[in-house]
N, C-alpha and C positions, 0 to 999 in steps of 0.2 A: 570812342567818345571821349569823352574829358570827364574830369572829376567835378566839374563845377556843379553837380546837382542837376542836369540833365540827364533825362532816362538812357542806358545805352541800349542800343538796339544789335541785332546779330549781323553775321554778312550779308543775309537775304533781306535786313531792312524790318527785321521782326524784334518787336517789344516783347520781354518776357520777364513772369513772376521774378520780383525779389526779395527772396523768402532769406536770406540771411542763415544765420546758423541752424535754420529749420528745413533746409534743402537738403534732399538725397538725392545725390549724384553718381551718375554712370557716365564715363569720359571712355568715348570709343577713339581716342587718340594719345597714344604715346607722349609727346611731348606736352600736351593740356593733361596731362596727369602729373607729369610732373611739376608744370606749372601751380597746380590745386595743391599739392604738397607743400611747395615753397611758400603760397600765399596760407599756409597754415589751415587747410580745409581737409588734411588726409582721415579725420575722424568724419568727416561729410561722405567720404567716397564710401559708394555701397558696391561699384561695380568696375572693371575694368577690363582690357582685350588683354592678350597673353602674351602681346610687344609692350603692354605697357610696363617697363621694369625697373625705372628710377622714379624716384628712390628705392631701392629693392628691400630695404626691412619695413619699412614705411607700409609696403603694399603686399606683404607676403598673408595678412589676413583679409584681402580686400579681393573676393570671389571673382573670377575670369568669367568675361559672358561671350568667347569665342576670340576671333581675331577679329582685325579693320576691316575685310570683307566680309568675312562669313559668320557675321553677328548671329546670335542664339537668342532669339526674339523673346521666345516662352521664359527662357531665363531672365533676360531684364523684365519682362512683366511682373514675375514673381518677386523682385525686387521693389517692386512697387517705386523707381523715382521719381521726385519733382522735378529733375532736369537730366536731360540727355546731351551730352556735348558730342559735336560730328564735325566731321572737317571734309569740302568739296574734294579734294585732293583725294585723300585716305579712305572715304567713304563711300559706298556706292549710295545713289541717288535713292532707289526703292528702300533701302535699308531704312535711311530718313525717314522717307512718306508712312512705312509699313511703321516706325516707331510712332510716328506725330498721332496715330488713330488712338493712342492707349498711355501716350506719355504728356502731362501738363505743356512741357516746355521743351522742346527739340533745339538747341544753339547752334546754329549752322556759323563755323568757324572759315576762314579764308584770306590767311596772311599773302601778302604778297612780294613783300618786302622786308628785311628787316625792323624797318620806322614802324613798319603796320603791328608792330608787339604791340606798341602804346594804348592804343583802341582797344588788343585782347587782356590788358593788364586792367587796362577801365573797367569792361562790360564786365570780366571775371570781381572785379572790387565791387562792382556797383549791385550785381546778382547775389552775392555771398557775404556782403557785408564784412570787405576784408581789405579798404580803401588805404589804409596807413602803409599796408605791407606790398598792396600793388603800388601806389605813388614810391616807395623806396627804389621796387623791383624798375619803376619807369626811371628813375633819377640814375640808376646803376647801365641800363642800356643805353641813354643818353651820353654817359660817359665813354662807354665802350665805343659806340658810333664814331664819337670824336677820335679816340686812339684810332680806329682802323681806316678813317678817313684821310686821317694824316698820314698816314703807313701808303697809303693809295697814291696821295697827291704826292709823295715823296720820292716815287719811285716810277720808270717808264712803264707806262701801261702792259700788259703783257696777253694775246690770245691763249684761252686755255682751253682745250678740251675736256670735260668732264666726264669718265665713263661710270655710269651706274651698275652696268648687263655687258653680260658677255656671252656669247653663242643665243642670239645674235649680239652684235656691240651696238650698245646705248648709250645716249648721252643725254640731255636736257637744253631746251630752248630758252632763248633770253627771257621768256615771257614765265619763268618759274622761280619760287621762293631761291632755291638754289643759286641758280645765276644773279639775281639781287644780291644778294648776301657776297658772293664772290667779287662781285663788282665793285664793295665797298670799298677793297684792299687794292682792287684794280687789275684785277684779273675778271677779263672779259670773256664769255664762254662762245663758243663755236659749235654749228655755225652760226650765223647772224639771223638768220631768216629760216627759220622751220614751220614747215605746215601743223606739226605733233609739238605736244608738250616734252614729250622725251621719246624724239627718232632715233631711230636705229638707222646703221649706215658702214661701208664697208671700207676698208682701207684705203682704196683707190677714190674717194672723192675729191673734186677738186680741192672743196675750200679747206682739207685737210692743209696744202701748200702754204696756209697761214698762221697753222700752230705754232706757239714761241713753246708750250709747256703741256705735259698730259697728266692729268691729277686722277688718282683711279681710287674711287671712293669704298669703304668699307660697309657701306649698305646702300644700296639694297643688296644688291651682290658683294659678298665678303672678299673683295679683292687682297690679295696678302704678297706679301715680297717674292714670293713665285711669280707673279706675274708680270711685275716690271722689268723682265728682260725680254720677253715676249713683245710686253707693248710698245717697250723702246725700240724693238727690231721691227716693228710693225709700221712705227708712226715715223722713226730716225728722230725722235726728240726728245728730252732729258722725260722723265717718268718720276712721279710721285705719290707715294701712297697718303692720303686722306683720310681722316676720322670723319665720316659721313655726317653724323650726328654735330659736326662744326657747322656744317652749310644747311640741313634740313629739317633740323630740330629747332622750331620757335618758342616761345612761351620763354620760363627763364632760362633755358639751356641756350638761347640765342646770346646771351649778354658773354658767358664762356667762351662762346662758340666764335663770336667777331673777335675777342680779345688773342685767341688759340691763332686763328686766321691771321692777323696782324704779325704775330710772332715769327710763323711759317713764311709769310711772304720775307717779312724782312730775313729771314735767315738765309731763304733761298738766294736773296737777291745777294747779300755779303760773300755767301759761296761761288756763286758765278764773277764776283767783282777780282 
């Protein structure tokens, strides 16, 4: 939504009570937990997942309520939140439905591309009375998008295989936030068409012939330097580690992520020149 005074709605089109500084918030989405802190709302966070790790010092006092999938509903009930923030990809729908039975506002998020963070910032600004901070973050995002797209436009497009798992090998479809983020710098994920959002594959897949580069993400699988030789040999393509937070974390981290991706794309292009 916008900052024009029109009530913000979540990804399911639901309107929620805007309680401002009276809100008690549980976040089940690591990148949104960080966003809330960056918007000045750390003191209103009453619960988070064990995967919510940024910013570390601010979150030490915030109770954990399980993981993103194995949420402890009774613990959340005891915390009496006014708002629980969930995400379509990260939290199971049955969890959100169970929460709706006792939480006044279950706020559903689902950014599909970096520019969708504008709506996410606006939603948080509306619900929790932090519009100035949300507007400042929007300006920073817009600048980062301009920078990333400029790099992408200045270089030949590349087809990349973005690895998220090993045994089985898994990648991402072009319908994901990760793929949309990579595309801002001119990296287009393969396969071009996939029936699943996170498809598995083997190294004999015919579409691998079109790959220019393989990117090994540090999350959710923790790819490390020791995997580079294996992947380079299997793909017969250049292989590069990449910080998974640059591509898969939205919220405030999207700003730094876009800038880091732009720097990496430029550095790798310069190294090949």
